[in-house]
C-alpha positions as CSV (number, residue, x, y, z in Angstrom):
1,M,0.0,0.0,0.0
2,N,1.5,3.3,-1.1
3,R,0.3,6.6,-2.4
4,D,0.1,5.4,-6.0
5,D,-2.2,2.5,-5.0
6,A,-4.4,4.8,-2.9
7,L,-4.6,7.4,-5.7
8,A,-5.6,4.7,-8.2
9,L,-8.3,3.5,-5.8
10,L,-9.6,7.0,-5.2
11,Y,-9.8,7.7,-9.0
12,E,-11.5,4.3,-9.6
13,H,-14.3,5.2,-7.1
14,T,-14.4,9.0,-7.3
15,K,-15.3,10.6,-10.6
16,T,-16.0,14.2,-9.7
17,D,-13.2,16.7,-9.8
18,S,-14.5,18.5,-6.6
19,L,-14.4,15.3,-4.5
20,R,-10.9,14.4,-5.9
21,K,-9.7,17.8,-5.0
22,H,-11.2,17.4,-1.5
23,A,-9.3,14.2,-1.0
24,L,-6.0,15.8,-2.2
25,G,-6.6,18.7,0.2
26,V,-7.2,16.3,3.1
27,E,-4.1,14.4,2.1
28,A,-2.0,17.6,2.3
29,A,-3.5,18.4,5.7
30,M,-2.9,14.9,7.1
31,R,0.7,15.0,5.8
32,A,1.3,18.2,7.6
33,Y,-0.3,17.0,10.9
34,A,1.7,13.8,10.8
35,A,4.9,15.7,10.4
36,R,4.0,18.1,13.1
37,F,3.1,15.4,15.6
38,G,5.9,13.0,14.7
39,E,3.6,10.4,13.2
40,D,4.1,8.2,10.1
41,V,3.5,10.6,7.2
42,E,3.0,7.9,4.6
43,R,0.2,6.2,6.6
44,W,-1.5,9.4,7.5
45,L,-1.6,10.7,3.9
46,L,-3.2,7.4,2.8
47,V,-5.9,8.0,5.3
48,G,-6.4,11.5,4.0
49,L,-6.6,10.3,0.4
50,L,-9.0,7.5,1.1
51,H,-11.3,8.9,3.8
52,D,-14.2,9.6,1.3
53,F,-13.2,7.5,-1.7
54,D,-16.5,5.6,-1.6
55,Y,-18.7,8.6,-1.0
56,E,-20.1,9.0,-4.5
57,E,-21.1,5.4,-4.7
58,T,-22.5,5.2,-1.2
59,P,-23.4,8.7,0.1
60,S,-25.7,7.6,2.9
61,P,-24.0,8.2,6.3
62,Q,-24.8,4.8,7.7
63,D,-23.4,3.0,4.6
64,H,-20.6,5.2,3.3
65,P,-17.9,4.4,5.8
66,M,-18.8,0.7,6.0
67,R,-18.6,0.0,2.3
68,G,-15.3,1.8,2.0
69,A,-14.0,-0.1,5.0
70,A,-15.0,-3.4,3.4
71,I,-13.3,-2.5,0.1
72,L,-10.1,-1.5,1.9
73,A,-10.1,-4.7,4.0
74,D,-10.6,-6.8,0.8
75,K,-7.5,-5.0,-0.7
76,G,-5.4,-5.9,2.4
77,Y,-5.2,-2.4,4.0
78,P,-4.3,-2.6,7.6
79,E,-6.8,-1.8,10.3
80,D,-5.3,1.5,11.4
81,I,-5.8,2.8,7.8
82,I,-9.3,1.4,7.5
């Protein structure tokens, strides 16, 4: 799991430019927070990129995070990223 994999997953499930830009903005923020707090920058940026990747396909609040979590688990992402 790396940024290229996460970006490909984001683009596979997210078609609108506005939501893609949102994910990239959150990625940048997570990168900065991780560096500031001495955390793993690569892991935190993955979380930022992927936090809404399933939103267009599953916008309902009760289903949106669960569907995305299942997709990430099927792809072998670790629990702390899911």
